[in-house]
C-alpha positions as CSV (number, residue, x, y, z in Angstrom):
1,M,102.7,134.5,101.9
2,E,104.1,133.8,105.2
3,P,107.5,132.0,105.4
4,T,107.5,128.7,107.3
5,G,111.1,129.0,108.4
6,S,114.4,131.2,107.9
7,I,118.1,130.4,108.1
8,P,119.5,131.1,111.5
9,G,122.5,133.3,112.1
10,P,125.6,132.7,113.7
11,G,125.2,130.9,117.1
12,E,121.4,130.9,116.4
13,A,119.6,128.0,116.9
14,P,117.3,126.5,113.6
15,V,114.0,127.8,113.1
16,R,111.5,124.9,112.9
17,D,108.8,125.4,109.9
18,R,105.2,124.7,111.0
19,A,105.1,121.8,109.1
20,D,107.7,120.2,110.9
21,I,105.8,121.3,114.4
22,Q,102.7,119.7,113.3
23,R,104.4,115.9,112.5
24,Q,106.1,116.0,116.0
25,I,102.4,116.8,117.4
26,K,100.8,114.5,115.4
27,L,103.7,111.8,115.9
28,V,103.4,112.4,119.8
29,A,99.5,112.2,120.2
30,V,99.3,109.1,117.9
31,F,102.1,106.8,119.8
32,A,100.9,108.2,123.2
33,L,97.7,106.6,122.4
34,V,99.1,103.3,121.2
35,S,101.3,103.1,124.4
36,L,97.8,103.8,126.7
37,L,95.9,101.1,124.7
38,L,98.7,98.5,125.2
39,L,98.8,99.7,128.8
40,F,95.5,99.1,129.2
41,F,95.7,95.4,127.2
42,W,98.4,94.8,129.4
43,T,96.7,95.4,132.7
44,S,93.4,93.6,131.6
45,I,94.9,90.4,131.1
46,D,94.6,88.2,133.8
47,H,95.5,84.3,132.4
48,S,98.9,84.7,130.2
49,K,98.4,81.6,127.9
50,V,97.0,82.4,124.5
51,L,97.1,80.1,121.9
52,F,98.7,80.7,118.3
53,T,99.4,79.4,115.2
54,L,101.5,80.3,112.2
55,G,98.7,78.4,109.5
56,E,95.5,80.0,108.5
57,R,94.0,77.3,110.5
58,I,95.2,74.5,112.9
59,S,96.2,71.3,110.9
60,R,98.5,68.7,111.6
61,D,100.9,70.4,109.7
62,T,100.2,73.7,111.5
63,P,99.3,72.8,115.5
64,A,98.4,75.1,117.9
65,E,101.1,76.2,120.2
66,E,101.2,78.2,123.7
67,M,102.1,81.7,124.0
68,N,102.8,83.8,127.2
69,G,100.6,86.9,126.3
70,K,101.2,89.2,129.0
71,T,104.7,89.0,127.9
72,W,104.3,89.8,124.5
73,V,102.1,92.8,125.1
74,L,104.5,94.1,127.5
75,G,107.3,93.9,124.7
76,A,104.6,96.0,122.7
77,F,104.0,98.3,125.4
78,L,107.9,98.9,125.3
79,I,108.4,99.6,121.8
80,S,105.7,102.0,121.5
81,L,106.7,104.0,124.7
82,L,110.3,104.3,123.3
83,A,108.8,105.4,119.8
84,T,106.7,108.2,122.0
85,V,109.9,109.1,123.7
86,L,111.6,109.7,120.0
87,A,108.5,111.7,119.1
88,V,108.6,114.3,122.1
89,L,112.2,114.5,121.4
90,N,111.7,114.8,118.0
91,K,114.2,112.3,116.7
92,V,111.9,109.9,114.6
93,P,113.6,109.7,111.4
94,K,112.6,110.9,108.0
95,G,112.0,109.0,105.1
96,I,112.8,104.5,105.1
97,A,114.1,104.8,109.0
98,G,110.8,106.5,109.7
99,A,108.6,104.1,108.0
100,L,110.2,101.6,109.8
101,V,109.3,103.4,113.1
102,Y,105.4,103.3,112.0
103,L,105.6,100.3,110.9
104,A,107.0,99.0,114.6
105,V,104.3,100.5,116.4
106,G,101.8,99.1,114.0
107,V,102.7,96.1,114.5
108,A,103.4,96.3,118.0
109,F,99.7,97.7,118.3
110,F,98.4,94.6,116.7
111,V,100.2,91.8,118.6
112,G,99.1,93.8,121.5
113,F,95.2,94.4,120.6
114,I,95.3,90.5,118.8
115,I,96.7,88.7,121.8
116,W,94.1,91.2,124.3
117,N,91.2,89.9,122.3
118,Y,92.2,86.1,122.3
119,A,93.0,86.0,126.0
120,D,90.8,85.4,129.1
121,Q,88.5,82.9,126.6
122,T,86.1,81.1,129.2
123,E,83.8,78.9,127.1
124,T,86.4,78.5,123.7
125,S,90.0,77.9,123.3
126,L,90.3,79.4,119.8
127,A,94.0,80.2,118.4
128,I,95.4,83.4,116.9
129,V,95.9,82.4,113.3
130,N,97.7,84.0,110.4
131,P,95.8,86.9,109.1
132,L,98.0,87.5,105.7
133,P,97.0,84.5,103.5
134,G,93.1,86.4,104.0
135,T,94.6,89.4,103.6
136,I,96.0,88.8,100.3
137,R,93.0,87.5,99.2
138,L,90.5,90.3,100.4
139,S,92.5,93.1,99.2
140,T,92.3,91.9,95.8
141,P,89.7,93.5,94.5
142,L,90.7,96.8,96.6
143,V,94.2,96.8,94.9
144,L,92.7,96.3,91.4
145,G,89.8,99.1,91.8
146,A,92.6,101.5,93.3
147,L,94.7,100.9,90.3
148,A,91.6,101.5,88.3
149,G,91.5,104.5,89.9
150,V,95.1,105.5,89.7
151,M,95.2,105.1,85.9
152,C,92.4,107.3,85.1
153,E,93.3,110.2,87.7
154,R,96.6,109.8,86.4
155,A,95.4,110.9,83.0
156,G,93.0,113.4,84.7
157,V,89.8,112.2,84.7
158,I,88.5,111.5,88.0
159,N,86.7,108.0,88.5
160,I,84.4,107.8,91.5
161,A,82.6,105.1,89.7
162,I,84.8,102.4,91.0
163,E,82.1,101.3,92.9
164,G,79.9,100.5,89.8
165,Q,82.3,99.2,88.1
166,L,83.2,96.6,90.7
167,L,79.5,95.6,90.6
168,M,79.2,95.6,86.9
169,G,82.4,93.1,86.7
170,A,81.1,91.0,89.7
171,F,77.8,90.2,87.8
172,F,78.8,89.8,84.5
173,A,81.8,87.5,85.8
174,S,79.0,85.1,87.2
175,V,76.9,85.0,84.2
176,A,79.8,84.6,82.0
177,S,81.2,82.2,84.3
178,S,77.8,79.9,84.7
179,L,76.7,80.1,80.7
180,F,80.4,78.7,79.7
181,Q,80.9,76.4,83.1
182,S,84.5,78.3,83.5
183,A,86.0,80.1,85.6
184,N,88.5,81.9,83.2
185,M,85.4,83.1,81.5
186,G,84.1,84.7,84.0
187,L,87.4,86.7,84.3
188,F,86.8,88.0,80.9
189,G,83.0,88.9,81.8
190,G,84.4,90.7,84.3
191,I,86.7,92.6,82.2
192,L,84.0,93.3,79.5
193,A,81.6,94.6,82.3
194,G,84.5,96.9,83.4
195,V,85.8,98.3,80.1
196,L,82.0,99.2,79.3
197,L,81.4,101.0,82.0
198,S,84.6,103.2,81.6
199,W,83.5,103.8,78.2
200,M,80.3,105.1,79.8
201,L,82.4,107.2,82.0
202,G,85.0,108.3,79.0
203,I,82.1,109.5,76.9
204,F,80.2,111.1,79.3
205,S,83.3,113.1,81.0
206,M,85.7,113.9,78.1
207,R,82.9,114.1,74.7
208,Y,80.0,115.8,76.7
209,Q,82.2,116.9,79.2
210,V,79.8,116.4,82.2
211,N,81.3,116.9,85.9
212,Q,82.8,114.2,86.6
213,V,82.0,114.2,90.7
214,V,78.2,114.0,89.4
215,L,79.2,111.5,86.6
216,G,80.6,108.7,89.1
217,V,77.6,109.1,91.5
218,V,75.0,108.7,88.5
219,L,77.0,106.0,87.2
220,I,77.1,103.6,90.5
221,A,73.8,104.4,90.6
222,F,73.1,102.9,87.2
223,A,75.2,100.0,87.8
224,T,73.2,99.0,91.0
225,G,70.2,99.5,89.3
226,L,71.0,97.5,85.8
227,T,72.5,94.2,88.0
228,S,69.5,94.7,90.6
229,F,67.0,94.5,87.4
230,L,69.0,91.7,85.3
231,L,69.5,89.5,88.7
232,S,65.4,89.8,89.2
233,Q,64.7,89.0,85.7
234,I,66.5,85.2,86.1
235,P,64.0,82.9,86.8
236,D,63.8,80.9,89.7
237,G,64.4,77.3,87.6
238,K,67.2,79.0,85.7
239,A,69.8,80.3,88.6
240,E,72.0,77.6,88.0
241,K,72.3,78.6,84.5
242,F,72.8,82.4,84.6
243,N,73.9,82.5,88.8
244,L,75.8,79.5,89.6
245,P,79.3,80.2,88.2
246,V,82.5,78.0,88.8
247,R,84.8,79.2,91.1
248,L,88.4,79.7,90.8
249,E,91.0,77.2,92.9
250,R,93.6,77.7,94.3
251,I,97.1,77.1,92.0
252,P,100.0,76.5,94.7
253,I,103.2,77.3,93.0
254,P,105.7,74.3,93.4
255,G,108.4,75.2,95.8
256,L,107.4,78.6,96.5
257,S,103.8,77.3,98.3
258,E,106.1,75.3,100.9
259,I,108.0,78.6,102.4
260,P,107.2,78.8,105.9
261,V,104.4,81.6,106.6
262,I,105.3,83.7,102.9
263,G,104.6,80.4,100.9
264,P,100.7,80.0,101.9
265,T,100.4,83.7,101.8
266,F,101.4,84.7,98.4
267,F,102.1,81.7,96.4
268,D,98.9,79.1,97.6
269,Q,96.2,81.3,95.6
270,T,93.9,81.6,92.7
271,I,94.8,83.0,89.2
272,L,93.1,86.5,90.2
273,V,95.6,87.0,92.9
274,Y,98.7,86.4,91.0
275,L,96.7,88.8,88.2
276,M,96.6,91.5,91.0
277,Y,100.6,90.9,91.7
278,F,101.1,91.1,87.6
279,S,98.6,94.1,87.5
280,I,100.8,96.0,90.5
281,A,104.1,95.6,88.2
282,L,102.6,96.2,84.9
283,V,101.1,99.6,86.1
284,T,103.8,101.0,87.7
285,F,106.2,100.2,84.8
286,L,103.5,101.7,82.2
287,L,103.6,105.1,84.2
288,Y,107.0,105.4,85.1
289,Q,109.0,103.8,82.8
290,T,107.8,104.3,79.4
291,K,106.8,107.3,77.0
292,W,102.7,106.4,77.5
293,G,103.4,106.8,81.2
294,L,105.4,109.7,80.7
295,R,102.4,111.2,78.6
296,V,99.5,109.9,80.7
297,R,101.3,111.9,83.8
298,S,101.4,114.4,81.4
299,V,97.9,115.1,80.3
300,G,97.0,114.6,83.9
301,E,99.4,117.3,85.0
302,H,99.1,120.1,81.9
303,P,97.1,119.2,78.9
304,K,97.8,122.4,77.1
305,A,101.5,121.8,77.7
306,A,101.4,118.4,76.3
307,D,99.2,119.2,73.6
308,T,101.9,121.6,72.2
309,V,104.1,119.2,72.1
310,G,102.3,116.7,70.4
311,I,100.6,114.5,72.4
312,K,96.9,113.4,72.0
313,V,95.3,114.8,74.9
314,N,92.1,112.8,75.0
315,R,93.5,109.5,72.7
316,T,95.5,109.2,76.1
317,R,93.1,110.1,78.8
318,W,90.7,107.1,76.6
319,Q,93.6,104.4,76.4
320,A,94.3,105.3,80.5
321,V,90.0,105.1,81.4
322,L,89.7,101.6,79.5
323,L,92.7,99.8,80.7
324,G,91.5,101.1,83.9
325,G,88.6,99.5,83.4
326,V,90.0,96.2,82.7
327,F,91.7,96.4,86.5
328,A,88.4,97.7,87.6
329,G,86.9,94.5,85.8
330,L,89.1,92.1,87.3
331,G,88.6,93.4,90.9
332,G,84.7,93.0,90.4
333,A,85.4,89.5,89.3
334,F,86.4,88.3,93.2
335,F,83.3,89.2,94.7
336,T,81.8,85.7,92.7
337,V,84.0,83.4,90.9
338,G,86.7,84.1,92.9
339,S,85.2,83.7,96.5
340,T,81.8,83.7,97.1
341,G,79.9,82.0,93.7
342,S,76.4,83.1,92.9
343,F,76.0,87.1,92.7
344,D,74.2,89.2,95.2
345,N,72.5,92.6,95.0
346,G,75.1,94.8,96.4
347,A,77.9,92.4,96.2
348,S,80.9,95.1,96.3
349,A,79.7,95.8,99.6
350,G,81.6,99.0,99.2
351,N,84.6,98.0,98.3
352,G,85.1,100.5,95.5
353,F,84.6,103.7,97.8
354,I,87.6,102.2,100.1
355,A,89.8,101.8,96.8
356,L,89.0,105.2,96.1
357,A,90.2,106.3,99.6
358,A,93.3,103.9,99.0
359,V,94.2,106.0,96.1
360,I,94.1,108.9,97.6
361,M,96.3,107.7,101.0
362,G,98.8,106.3,98.3
363,R,99.1,110.0,97.0
364,W,98.3,108.7,93.4
365,H,101.0,105.9,93.0
366,P,100.1,102.4,92.4
367,I,102.8,101.0,95.0
368,G,101.1,103.6,97.9
369,A,97.8,102.6,96.6
370,T,98.6,99.0,96.7
371,M,99.6,99.5,100.4
372,A,96.7,101.3,101.3
373,A,94.7,98.5,99.9
374,L,96.3,95.3,101.6
375,F,95.8,98.0,105.2
376,F,92.3,98.0,104.0
377,G,92.0,94.3,103.8
378,F,94.2,93.5,106.5
379,L,91.2,95.2,109.0
380,T,88.8,93.3,106.9
381,T,90.3,90.0,107.8
382,L,90.7,90.3,111.2
383,Q,87.1,91.7,111.5
384,F,86.2,88.4,110.5
385,Q,88.6,86.8,112.7
386,L,87.9,88.2,116.1
387,Q,83.6,87.9,115.7
388,G,83.8,84.8,117.5
389,L,85.0,86.7,120.0
390,D,83.3,88.8,123.0
391,K,85.6,91.7,123.5
392,I,84.4,93.9,120.7
393,P,80.9,94.5,119.8
394,S,80.4,92.8,116.7
395,E,78.8,96.1,115.3
396,L,82.0,97.9,116.0
397,L,83.9,95.4,114.0
398,L,81.8,94.9,111.0
399,A,82.2,99.1,110.4
400,S,86.1,99.0,111.4
401,P,87.3,98.9,107.7
402,Y,85.0,102.0,107.0
403,L,86.0,103.6,110.0
404,A,89.8,103.1,109.5
405,T,88.9,104.5,106.0
406,I,87.8,107.8,107.4
407,I,90.5,108.3,110.2
408,A,93.1,107.2,107.6
409,V,92.1,109.5,105.0
410,A,91.3,112.5,107.3
411,G,93.9,112.3,110.1
412,F,97.1,110.4,108.7
413,V,97.0,111.8,104.8
414,G,97.9,114.9,105.5
415,R,98.0,117.4,102.4
416,V,98.2,115.7,99.1
417,R,98.0,117.1,95.9
418,P,96.2,115.6,93.4
419,P,97.1,115.4,89.2
420,A,96.6,119.4,88.5
421,A,94.6,118.7,85.7
422,D,92.1,115.9,87.3
423,G,88.7,116.3,86.6
424,E,89.4,119.1,84.1
425,P,87.9,118.3,80.5
426,Y,90.3,119.5,77.5
427,V,89.1,121.1,75.0
428,K,91.3,122.5,72.2
429,S,91.5,126.0,71.4
């Protein structure tokens, strides 16, 4: 094994390890690219006036206001340029301080990019609106799907089938809500469907020891085929009875929902979004603050050692997998009772795969996975907002969340280590 560094002698400069050098090169490249793009945005804007509003839409309470776009883009460029200089000098700190630098560069790029898109409008006068409320809503299935993946893989069971769980949850949430004319019953139907597919994942992966990656692909195909078949069996005149669900309504929290910007973003949402908040806290607490969570992580890392101290490995895995199905089912319900209403083929639209990428980006931690899911939800919201403009081709906008997923996982996550026993069936000797 090659040494990555050495202890300097008296009067010698410290020797940097390979990982630190690679980190510096990556930061210089990324920050320099952002700076060049922001410089391009700044030079290509002809008319500096840009309309914006702090609300999700223009209204009497949140009217459109004017801003000097070129000045804001110039400020964003200077921020990214400063970060580039720090990266060249290897002065970008690590830890929380480093995360703040990354955040500042990311916000700077967003500000420059969004202003460049809205500047120089000739036929319309569209205003920049607040993307945060939409981000929270569109991130809901991604966060819940990612939490399902974290629960399963922390216990040592690979869950490629998140897409299938979302699809099943969406269909059966629509049917249950339509039959009972209740949006809450739709959530219950989504949970049952997610748990059902989780049961199939558990039975084939733990009892029959099927390759879990192949199993996940098969379960996605099963969910796609089953929902398509069942949808085709609904008679034309019965769509109202079986596929016209009651949608969830927003529930503003008194007082909190009236806080500017933050209130409409976090506290004027549906019950499903509030359940997402609770789920994030619940999974984090269970995994890291309870004995049960310690057992889940131990069977995902070293099941034989866990068995030696009396932990029922497969029973613990079963519990984690089924609980993950609850979150995935709720995430699937978003696509029907939480947003569009009736179910269509392919309603989950690949969000399960993005949720799986969020699990990896978040390093199998519920908070990290949530942050990654919010990032992808933000890109989706941005894609919808920019479709009415002509700066970027619509096809590229539609592909942007998936392109960002590939780039983020391949280029910015770096080396990640999944739970050591992830995907390995345990047979007690």
